[in-house]
N, C-alpha and C positions, 0 to 999 in steps of 0.2 A: 504494499499499500503507498502510497506517495502522501506525506503530509504536508498540505499547505497551511502555513501560520501568517496571519496577516497582521501587522504590528500597527493599524491604524486605527485610531478612534472613530474614524468619520467614516462614512460611505462613498469615497470618491475614486480618486486613481488607482490609489494602491489597492483597493479591493478589486477592483475593476481588471488591472493588469494581473493579478494573482488568480482570480477566478478565470481570465481569458488563458494563462495556462494549465489551470486544471482541466477546462474543456477541450484543450488541444490533446493533452496526457491521454485522458478518458478517450478520446478519438481512435490513440493508438492501442487501446486496448487496457489501458494500466487501471487501477482501481485506486481512487482518488478521494481525499478526505479534506474537509476545509473547517479550519477553527481560525477566529476571528477575534480581536480584541475589543471591536466595538461593542459597545453595552456591557463590557465583563469589568469584574472587581477583581483587578489584579492589585496585588499588594508587591511591594518590593523586598527583596532579600535583606534581612537586616545583619546577616553573617554572625547568627545567634549559635550557630555548631547543633542546633536540633538534630537536624537532619543526618548528623553523622552516628546519631544511634542506629542508622537503618530503617527506622519508622516513617521517612517519609518528612514532608515539610510541615512546620509548625502552624503556617500559616493557612487557614481553612477558607478559600476563595475560588473562583473559577478556573484557576491554574490547576485545580486539583483533577477537574475534568480532562485536563491536557495530557497529564503524565501518562496513563496508560495508551495514548495516541502515541505519542513519542516514542514509549517502548516498544510498540508495535509497529511503527512504520519501516519500512525499508529503505524512504529515502524523503529527503525534506525539500521543502521551497520555503525560504525566508524571506518576506516582503516586506519592505518597510518604508514608509513616508521619511523624507529627510528632516530632520529638526536641527537646525544651528549645526550641520554638517555633518549630523551622525545619524545614529537611529533612532526611532522613537521611544521613550521612556517605556512604552507598553512591551516593543520586541526585546529590549534590555533587561525589562524585567522577567521575561519567560527565560531568555537565555540566563540571567542569573538565580534564576528559582530553578531551572533543572539541577542544581547541583546536588537535590535531593535524590535525584535518579541515579546519579553518579556514587552517592556514598552508599547507596543499596546494591549497586551493580556498576563497577568501574568502566567495564567494556560494552556496556547497554547500548551505546552509539558504533561502536567498533562493526566496521564492514558495512556500514552505510552509507550513502551517497547525498550531497546536499548541493542545490544553486540557489542563486541569491538574485532578489530583484529590490532595487531601491528607484522610488519615483520622488525626484524634486521640482520645487516651482522653477529653478532656472536651469539652462543647459547645463552648466556645471556648478550648479547648487550645493554639493558634496556628494552626490550620488557614490560618487567611486571609494569615498572615505566610508560611507554606510556600508556599503557592500564589504569592504576590508576588515571592518568591525564582524560581519556575518560569516566572512572567510575565518578569520580567527577564532571566531567563536567554534566553528566546524573543526577546526584543526585542533585546539585545545582537548575535543571531546571524541577525537577519533573519527570523524565524519571525513571522508573523502570527498573533495570538493570538484565541481566541475564548473566550467564557462562555456560561453557558445563559440571559444576560439577568436582567434585573432581578426582583426578589420572589423570592429564594432561591438563585440561583445566578448571583450579580453577577460572581464572578471564577471560578468554575468550581464544581466539586463538591466539598462539605465534608462529610465523613462523621464521624458520633460513633460511636465504636466500643463506648467505655464500657469499653475495654482487652478487647474478647473479639470473636472472630469473630459469635457470635450478635448481641451488640451493634450491629455494623455491618449485619447483615440486616436488624434491626427498628427502624434510623432511617429510618422512610419518608419524613422530610423529606430526609434526606441524598441518599437513593435516587432520590428526584424529583428534585434537583438535578441527578444524576449522569444520568438519562434525558435530563433538559433540555438538557445541555450537550452529550451524545453526539448528541441529536436536530440540535442545530444544527450540529455538525460535520458531520454527515451531510449536511444540506441544503446546506452551504456548497461539500462536494466536489461534490456532483451537479450545483449550479448553476455550478460551475468547469468540470467536464467539458462541459456541453453549449457553453459558449462556446468 
């Protein structure tokens, strides 16, 4: 299963881009699941170390419903709007709070694969930095990272929304990067299944 996690608190461009990616993957025959931050109660990690006892996170909020999905997924798509040149607070909280999974099973993400999507209001509004944060998270947790390849999707899918949903829908270069990145993820997963 491919799990798409949307770090946007709004129903706008980031949600659109992620859902578009999941539709494309569904058409390729992959099972997909969507989880979005919008409308969710998401607390921040306080590094209390409660999770080190192996019993999960002490914060009982909507992230609890995400833990089994993260553990079950074979692949991830983390999608974030760009906030001040970085990921949103919501997606960062999800990344930080996943520590509870690793405390229980340090290899929970090993042999999984992930891609990243970042949507910014400006063409160079911090999308690459936000994607890099997601890639760093993947690296630290044992997730193998893919991109769409050179010439347009070097790190993943970078979308320019012009601060509107229509802007994202009209960003042909960004959507091309999205299609390339999704295609590479699909190809990788199909090759792994064969072996």
